[in-house]
N, C-alpha and C positions, 0 to 999 in steps of 0.2 A: 615543427620537430620539437619533441620534449626530449630533454637530455639528464638522466639521473646523474648528479655529480659523483657518486661512487663509480660508476661505469666510466665517466668521464675521466676521473682519475686514473684508470688503468693505462691510458696511452698518452695522457699529457701530464706533467707535473703541476699539480694544484698547491696553491699555499696552504700551509695548516689552518684548519678553521676558516676555509674560504667560505664566504657567504653567497648564495644565489645571487644577490644582487651585484656582488662584485664580478661574476661571471658574466651577468648580462650586460655591465658597462664594458667589460674588454670584448666582448663580441659585436657590441655596437659599434666600436671604433674600426672594425674591419667590414662594415657594411651589413652586418644582420639587424633586424629589427626585433626588439625584445616584446614579449607578447605576455607571458604569465610566470608564475612560479608555483609549482605544485607539490603538496605535501600530503602525508597520511593523516595529520590533523590527529593524533593519538598523543596525549600527555598524561603524565601523572603514573602513579604505580600500577604497571603492567607487568605482571610476573608470572613465571612457570609454576604451576601448581600441581599436585598428585591427587587423584580422587582416591579417599582412602576407603570410604563406604558410602552408600546410599540407601534411601527407603522410597519405595515408590508408593505416592500416595494419590489414589484417584479423587477428582473432585467432581462437585454436584454440578458444573458444567459440562461434563463428560470428558475432560481432559485429565491426564495423568502427570503429576510434576514428580520431581526427584528431590526429597531433601539430602543435600550432599553434604559429607565433611571433607573438606579439601584441604591439603596441607599446603601451605604457600611459604614454608621455610620460618624459622626461628625469628630471623630479622624482622619479618612481617606479620608476625603473630601467632605463628605456628598453624593449628588446623581451625579453619573458620566454616561455620555453616553457611551453605549457600543454596538458594532456590533455584532448580534449573528446569526448563521445560523440554529440553532434547533428550531424546532416548537412545544416541548412537554412541555412547560410552560405556566404559565398564571399570570396575573398582582396579586401580592401578594405573589407568591410563594418565599420560601426562597431558594436561590442557592449559589453556592461556586464561588467566584471572585478571581480570581489571578490579583493582581494590577502591574503596572508597576515596574520592578526590581524584581518581582519573577522570579523562575525558574523551569520549571517542566521536567521531565524526557526526556531526549533526547541527550543532553540538548536542551531545549527550552525556551529561553529567553521571558519574557513578556515587551513589552513597547508600550507607546501610538504611534499610527499610523493610517494613513490615508487609508480607505478602503471602497469601496462602497459610495464615496462621503462624509464619516463623519471622524471625529477623534474618533477612538475607543480605549478609556481610560482605557484598561484591558481587560479583557476576562472571560466569564462565562464558569467555565469548566465542562466537562463530567468526569465519574468516569475514563475512559481508559485514558484520559489527566492526571488524579492524579496518575495514577499507580495502582488503584484498582481493575482494571478489565481489561480484554482482549479484551471485547467487546464493540462497542461503541452504547449505546440506548440512546441517546440524552443527553440533559444536566442532571446534577445530582441534584436532588430535595431533600431537607432536608425532608420533608414531606414523601417522598416515603421511608426512611430509619426509619421512626418513630420519627424524631429528629425535635426540635425546640429550637432555639438559639437567643440569642440577637444579633441583626443588629451590625455589624463590628466586632462581636467576633472572635479570631484566629481559623479557620478553620483546621488548620493543628493537633491540639491537640483535637479538636472536632471530627475528623475522624481516629485519631489514627496514622497519618502519621509521628509523631515525634519518632516512635518506631524504632527498629533495632533489626535484628536477627543474630546471629552466626551459621554458617554451620559448623558441624563436621562430620568427616567419622566414621562409625559405622562398626568395623568388624563383621564378620559373627556369631562369638560365642557371641558376646554382644547384643543380639536383645533386651534386656530389655531398651537399650539406644535409642531407636527408639520412644522415648516419652518424653514429658516434665518431667514426673515423674520419668524416668531413669536418665535425665541430671541432673535434680535438685538434686537427690540422689549423683551422681557424684561430682557436685560442692560442695555440703556439705562434701563430703570426702576429697576434696582438699583443702577446706579453712576453715573446723570447724564451718561452718554456720549452722544455724538451719534449719533442714529439716522437711516439714511439707507433710505427705503423702497424695495425693489427693484422694488415694483408702479409707481413712478412713474419719469419720466425718459422715455428715448428709446423704451424699450420700450413705455410708456403712450401717448406721442406715437404712435407708429406704429399701435397698436390704434385710436386714435380716428379714423384714416383709414378703417379697416373694410375689409371686402370683401364681396362679392354675387355673385349669380348661381347659388350652388350651392342647390339645393331642401331645405330641412330642416322637418319637420313634426314638432310635438309632438302627438300622439293618444294621451293616457292617458285610456282609457275606464274605468278601475277604479282610482280615486285612494285612496290608505291614509290612513284617519283624517283625512280632508278635504283632504290635501295631493296635488297633482298630483305625477307622477314628475320631471318636469324643469321648472326655472323659467327657467333660463339655458343657452343652447347657442351656442358660437361655434365655426365651421369656418373654416379658412384652409388654402388651397392653395399647394404650391410645386412646380417642375418643376425640371429639370436636376441632381437628386440625384446626386452621384458615389459610388455604392456602394463603390468602392475604397479611399475616404479612412478612415484609422485614427483613432479617438477619441483625441485629444491626452492625453498622460501626466498633465497636471494634473486633467483631468476623471476618468480613469481612479482616480487616488488619491483622490480627494475621494469618489467613488462607494464606492470600496472601504471608507475609513475610515467612511462612512454606512452601511455594510451591505449594500451593493447590488453585485452584481458587472456587470462590463462585458460587453455582450452584440453590440452593432453601433453604429455612430456614432449613427444615426437613433433608435434605442432609446435608447441612453444619454443623447441631450439631452433626451427626454421625461422620463425618470426624473431628471434633473438639473433641470429646470425644476420638476417636482412637489415636490424635495425642498427647492429654493430658495423658492417662492412659497407652498407648501402646496396647489396646485392641480393635482390629477391630469390627466395629458395623455395622449392615446391617438393613435397614429398609424397610419392605413389606407394600404395601397398604393391609391392612387386608381385605378389602371388595374383593380382586382379589384372596385370597387363598381359594381355595376348600379342607374343611375337615381340618385334623391336618398336622403337619409336620413329616417327616421321614427323616433321616439321611441315606443314603445307598450308594451303588456303583451304578454306570450307568448300565441301561440294553443294552444288544446288540442292535444296531440299534438305540439307543435313541438318539434324537437331543435336542439342547436348544439354543434359540435367545438369546445372552447375551445382557448387557444394551449399548454396542457399536454396537448394530444392526446388529451383525454377527450370522448367524446361523452356530451353530458347532456340528460336528458329535463327539459324545461322546465315549470314550473309558472304556470298564469295569472296568477298575482300576480308573477312575474318581469319586471322592467322589462328590454328590449331594446333594442338598437340595431338597426335594419333597413334592407335596400335592398329593391330590387324582387324579389330572390330569396329574402328570408326574413330570418331574425335573423342579423346579423354581429357579435353582442357581448352578452355580459350586461352593462348599463350600470352603470359605477361598480366593476365587478369585474374582469372580465377579457376581452379582445377574442377573436375568432374564428380559427381556423387558415387559413380560407378568406381572410383580408384581410391576414394578418401580412408585416410589412416583411421582406423577403428581400434577399438580394446582388444579386437583379435589379431592385430597386425603384428608379425614378428619378421617380416622382411621388407625392408624399406629401400625404395629408388629414391636418391637425392638429384635432384634437377638444379643447376645452375647455369643460366643462358643469358644471352643477352639477345634483344628484340628492337626492330625499328620501332623509334619512337612515334613515327607518324600512324604506323599501322596500330599500335596498342591504344595511341590517344583515340583513333577512330572506332575502334571496337568498343573501347569502356563507353563512350558517349553514345554509339549506336544502340547499346544495350542498356544504357544508364546503370552501370555496374562499375562505378569507381571503388578501387581497392587501394591498399598500402602499396601493393605491387605495382600497379598500374601508375600509381602517381610517380614512383621512381623511374620508370621504363619512359613515360612519357617526357621526362625531364634529362634523360640520358643516364647510362649506369657505365662505369667503367668497365672496358670490355677485358681488361686484363685481370680482374679481380675475381673471376668466375671460379676458377681451379682453386684458389685459396678458399673462398667461400664455401665450395663443396667440401674442401678439406677439412674445415672448422666445422661444420656440420657433422661430417663424420667423426671427428675428435669427440663431440659433445656427445654424440650418440654412443660411443663407445665409454665415456666417462661415466655418463649419467643414465644411460637406458640399457648398459649391459652388453650391448651390440658389438660386432666385431665385423671390420671391412673384409669383404669376400674376394676382392681384385677385381671383381665383375664392374663394368663400366665403358665409358666412352669418351673422347675428348676431340672436339672439332673447334679450330680456331681460325677463321678466315676473316678476321677484323683488320681492316687497313691500318696502317699506322697514321698518325696525324701529320698534315704537311706543315713544313717550316714556314714560318711568318718572318718576313724581311722588316726589320726595324731601323730607320735610318739614325744615323747619330744626331740628336738634339730634337729628334721627332717629339718625345715625352714631355721634355721642358717647353716646347712650342705650344704644344696642345694643352697641357695642364696649365701653363704660367707659373711654374715653380721651377727654380734652377736645381735640376736633378743633376749630380755627377754621372759619370758614365759608369763609374764602380758602383754606384748606389741603383742604377737601373738595372746593370748585370745581377748584383747579388739578390736584388729583389725578385727578378725573375727567375733566377735560379731556387729562391727560398720556395716559390709556389709549385716547384717540381719542373720547371722548363730545362731543356737542354738549351745551353748556349753555344753558338758557335760563331767567333768574331770574323766579319769580312771586312773590305776595303771601306765599305760605305756605313758600316755599323754592326749590327749583330742579326743572326738568324737564329729564330727561337722557334723550337718544337714543343708544343705545348704538352703538358703529361695527359696519359690517358684520361684522368678522370674528369678533365676540364675540356668536354665538347664544345662550349660555349666560346671559346677563344679562337677567332678566325683571321682578324685583321690588325693592324698595328695599333689602331684605335682601342681594341680589346686590351692590349699589352699596356698601354698607357694607362687606362683605367685602374689596371690591377697594380701598377707602380703607386698610383694616387691612393689606392685604397689601403695596401699595406704600409707604407711610409706614413701615412695619415690624412684623413682630409682636413685635418685642422691646420696643416701646412699650405693650404691653397688660400691665398688671400681674397679678402673680400672688396672687390672693387666694382662700383655702380658704372654701367656702361652710359658712355656718353649719348644722347639721343641724335641721330643724324638730321641734318637739315632736311626739312620736309615741308609740304602744302597743308599737313593736316588732313582731314576727312575728305573725300572726294564727293561730289556733289550729288552722286547716288546714295553715298552714305549718309551724307546729311540729310537728305530727303526722307530717306528711309527711316532715320531715327525720329525726325519731326514727324511723320505720319503715326509712328509708335506713341510717341508723347501725346500727341493730339487725342487719339483714341483713349489713353490712358487717364489723360485728363477729363476726358468726357464721361469717366465712371466705368469703362470697360476693363476687364482683368485680361492680362497677356498670358497664355498658356502655350505649353510646347507639346504636339502630339508626336506619336510614331510616324514615319513615312510609308507605312504598309496598310494595304487596303484589301478587303476580300473582293470576290468576284461580283458579289451582290452590290457592295459599296460603290465598286466601278460603275455598274449599270445604272445605280441609282443617282449619282451625281457626276458623272462622266461626261455627261453631254445634255444640252437643253433639249433635244428632240430625238436623238437617235438612241434606239436600245441598247447598242453596244458600241463601245469606242476602243481604239488601240491602246495596249496597256502593257508594260514590262512585267513578265513574270519572272520571279527570281529561281535560279537554278537550284540553290541551297537556301531557302528562307529558313528564318528561325522560327517561324511558326507556319505550317501548313495551310491553315485555315485562312491567313492573310498573307499570300504569296505575292501579291502584285504591289509594285509602288505606285504611290497614290496619284491620281490626275486631278484631285482637288482637295482641299484643306477642309471641306465641311464634315467628311465621316470621322476626322479626328476630333473637330469640335463637339461633333454628337455624342462620342465615345467619353470626352472629358465631361460633357453636360451629364450623362447619364451616372458617371462615377459620382460626381458633387450631389445629384439627386438621391443617390443610394445613401448619403450620409447627410442627408437633411438640408440641404442647401437649395432652396426651391426658387430663389430669385436670382437669375444668372445674366450676366453680360459679359461675355467672352470673346477675345479675338486672338488672331494668331497671324504673323507674318511669317511665310516659309515657302520653299521650293516644291513644286510639283513635277512629275515626270510624264511629258506629253508626246510619246513617239511618233514619227511619221508613218502614215499607214504602209504595209507591205516594207518594212524597214527592218533588217536583222540586226539586232544591238548586241553588244557584248561578244562579239565574233574574234576581237584581235587578240594576239597572243600576247600575254604578260610577259615582260623582260625579267630576267633574272635579277635577284635584288642586289647583287654586287655589281651588276653591269649599269653603265649608264645609257639610257634608251636615246635612240637616234631620232632625229626629226621625223622620218618616216614613221618609226614605230609611235612617236606621240601623236602625230596626224592620223594614224590608224587607231589608236586608242581614243581619240576625242571622236573619230566617227563612230566608234560602238558606243558613244553615251548620247542618250536621247535629249532632247531639248527640255532645259528645267528652267522654266519661267519662274519668277518669284511673283507669290500673290498675297492678298491681304483678306482675311475673312473673318466674318463675325456671327455671333448668335446670342439671341435674346429670348427668354421664357420666364414667366412667373411675373411679377409686379415690376413695373418701371419706376411707379412712385407708390411706397407702401401706404398701407391704409393709417389714416390719423384721424385724430378726433375731429368730426364733423367733415370728414371726406373720406370717400369710399377709395379703395386702392385701385389704381390706375394700370391695366394690364400692359405688358410689352408687347410690340407687335410690328407691323410693318413700317409704322412711323418713326420708330426707334432705329429701324435698321436703315431708312433713308436719311434720318438725321447724321447717321454714323457716316455714310456714304458722303453727305454734303459737307461733313468735317474734314474728309480726305482731299476732297478738292481745296478747302481752305488752307490746308496744311501744304499744299506744293502751288497755291495761286494760279489754280486753274478752274475754270469754270465747268461745273459738272450739271447735266441735266437728266430727265429721266424720263420714260415714257413705258407705255403699256407693254407688256411682253410676256412671253409664255415659258415654261420650263416644266419639263414633265413630272417633276416631283413638287412643284409649288402651285401655291392656289390659284387658279387662272384670274380670278378677279383681284389677286392681292401679290402681281408680282410685275416689278418695274426693270425694265432695263435701264442700265447708268451708262450715259455717253459723255465723253469729253468733247467740249466745242473749241475748237481751234480754227481761227479765222473764218468762222461761220461754217466749217465742216464739223459734223458730228461723226464721233469714232466710239463705238460700243467697246467698252472696257469691263464691263461686268453686269450683275444682275443683283435684286434684292427682292425678298418676298417672303411669303410665309409658308410653311409646309403643309402639303395637304395634310387634313385631319386622320385619315386614314394611313398615311405613311409614317406620321408622327406615333401614332399608336403602335405601328409594326415595331418602331424603332425604341418602344419603352419612353417614350417623352409626351409631356402634356399636349394637350390637343393644339394649343397655339404656340407654334414656335415661329421666330422671324430670323431669317438669315440673310448674310449679304457676303459676296465674294467678287473681288475687284483684282484685275491685272496690274500689280503694284508696278512692275517693271514698265509696262506701256504707260501706266499714269504718269510716272517720273519722266519718260522720253518725251512725252508731250506738254508738259509743265515748261513755262518760260525760262529761258535761262537766267533773267533778271527781273525782279518784282517791280512791276509799274505802280506806284502809289498815286492814286488818284487825289487830284486836288479837292479842297474842301470848298464847296460852293457858298458863296455869300447870299444869294438871292433864295427867297422862300420859294416851297414847292406847293403845287397845285394837284389837289387828291380828286379822283374821280372814281366812280363805280361803273363797272359795264355788265350788263348780263345778256347772254348770247344763248339762244334755245338752237340746238344741234341734235341730230339722230343719236340716240344713245350709243350706238357702235363706235362713234367719233371720240377718239381719245382726247381727254381735255389738253394732254400735252401739246397736240398739233392745234386746237385753237388758239392755246397761249401763243404757239410759234407765229401763228397767223397774225395775230394781235400786235405783236410785238413787230413783224414785219411792215405792218401797215402804218402804225403810230409814229414810226420814225425816232429821229434822234433825241426829240424832246422826252420821250418816255423813259424814265429812271428806273422803274421797279414795277413789276407785275406780281401779284399773289392770286392763286384761287382761293376764295374763302368759303364758296357755298357750291354744293351739288343738288339741285333741289328736281324731284320728279313726284308730280303729285298734280293736285288740284290746279286749274290755269295752265297747264303745261299739256300739249297734245299727247296723245299714247305714242309710245315707241320714242319718245324725245326727253331731252333733259335740259334743264335751265343751270348753265356756268355763269357764276357771279366770280369777276376778277376784281381786285383792288388795285388801280392804277396810281402812280405817283410821276407827275410831269415835274421837269425843271429845266429852266435856261441857265447857262452860264454867264450871259451879259444883261440879263434884265429880269424884272419880274413879270411873270408870265400872267396872262388874263384869264379869266374863265372862260373867254370865247375861244382862245388859243389852245385852252388845254381840252374843250368839249370836241373842238376841231379835229384834234389828234386822235382823241378818242373814236371818233366817228369815223376816221379813216382807218384806224384798227378794225372796227367792226366791218366796215366796208372790205378789207381785204379778206376777214373769215368768211363773209358771205360769199366773195369770188371764189375761194378755195374750197369751202366746206359747207357753203348753203346755209350759214348761220344766220339767224334772225335777231335782231335786237328786242328784247323783251322789254315791252312798256311798263 
């Protein structure tokens, strides 16, 4: 909210020569956040001049300039010669002259300079050059603004260019502060200055007289959340509007500083009243309205062309203003082009209404049409100010546009009064931690406009109509703390309660993350939403479709499902990094996925009201409505695992890197992990491994690792070779041992042997390895596959697998014969189970 200081001073006493910084500082003490300071940035000699005469001089470039003689007053050098390119003025017109030494917004310094063969001793300014308008409509003529001043007078003060505005950030719960009225009240709270409510006085007295005869009906057949669309509707008609009258410069300057451009006098008045009182006002060309006005929901298939020229298909939830011809406005958002105020308008119907915040917010978001009016309605508008705002608009139309009230109008007021809030004695002090006296609490709540009634247990406080955010005793306590000063609240560091630190699951999750990061992977965080195509690609190893939770109100309709895998998010992150030139990536994410049970309806439980404590049965129903959310860890590798270096080619990332990361997960939780050949519908069949946790000899599958099929990687916009892994982290931690068993360091030397076995190509190396381990017995300490040979010397359809074996005994030095015997026992077991033959 931008607040011009001259406007603020009309309703609250400001110190003489108060600075914008001082106003900001005062407003900060009552909880408003300072944003910026806005000025016109016009300095130096800017005066009223009168065109004495001019000569038009055509130029070789086809342009015609005027060599003008302009009287700027004896004190400013009398008549000066000035070159001007505009043609919209005549001799005798009063204009704004910027003399040498002046600086206009830009900054654009003014100096005497030679142009078009003349020394131009200053510049005749336009409204845009002065910062009053965004449009260049030629030279600013004072007569067009209804002004006449002494030649040589200061034009900066005449046009209001010496004003400044403070900008504050208004939180959604304090919509009343989106007005001069609200900010003036807050400044009064902060400084103790006298506040004068603009909703009271002559305008309010005029509103009390009212108007009648214009038919208005509220027919809301589809209320949202129990609230009808409109509870207050005031209409006032005026006639005799002079469309030729200009907006006065003081109003243009204030609107400009407040961030609103001047359009026309009638529209400017409606915007001015909205900023002043916080009540949005809409003006209709009364001659374009057919019959009366009805506030209703849009009909199916109904359309409306709004003031921005866009034809909009209306939704049955949209609240509209309609006449006998159909919709003539999106209530609380934007009016219709058909009833627009134009240069031919002489009769105006002023609308000042109160609309349901939820309805207005939904309409604004549905049509992507946020307006100054909708911003205020979404946050709540004072229902008691509508009549005064309508009267204020009529008052300004009479004063500035030559209009007169016709007595035609309507007034509907169905707003329910605010409910009283019980505030027990001592509650505020107990909650805030400051010893407030009862008198201090009572006077503070009265200061914000509350009606106070004393009871046996404390106070009964009825919030003012402009504070729809006050509902509970805690809200009132916050107001006491805010108005009396946050600086009174002591700074006390809380004592940490006794505890046991992180849980086992938390410790192991952190350990997994640290191990992956230490291995060179970068952690990322992706959105938990997926498309239907991503669900099909990565939802299941073999099935084309899997159950997934679809969101009823998704942020992005193209990604309307909750993820069942972490891999789509990692792929999106990889694509984003690739587009920015990062081609060597090793990423990982730890997060939850959503895996619903088949044929189960989720999200069907009724949500409790925000002020009610849910019962155990309600909590149980809510929990049943949530799908299982296991925590997973996944990784992605592409590009080079080892970059190119002198004398060494780059080593591309692949399955080996994914398997190394998986094995590091096992080390992080002290769990033995094994891999075996596996299949996944989106991974390369020859480069995919299932990941197994081995506990007491039993293998539990907990994930997979592999490389994307080349055509899948290409469709996803990735390089041909991309390695991934995904492991169920919760299961990994659940299977991990409670206590880490540290093996003893053996003092006796190891004996090493190699074993080459020939098996059919279809036999996985992991099965051969398992058979050798089983047969070799306790002496076998380590086994690694070191070669997979297929070629000369090996029968067709077979392969030779060579394993490096290490044997060790804890009580003696092994002999070569003992190691060889254990090796042969392993080979015999492999022959028995898999038909393996020792290769000589």
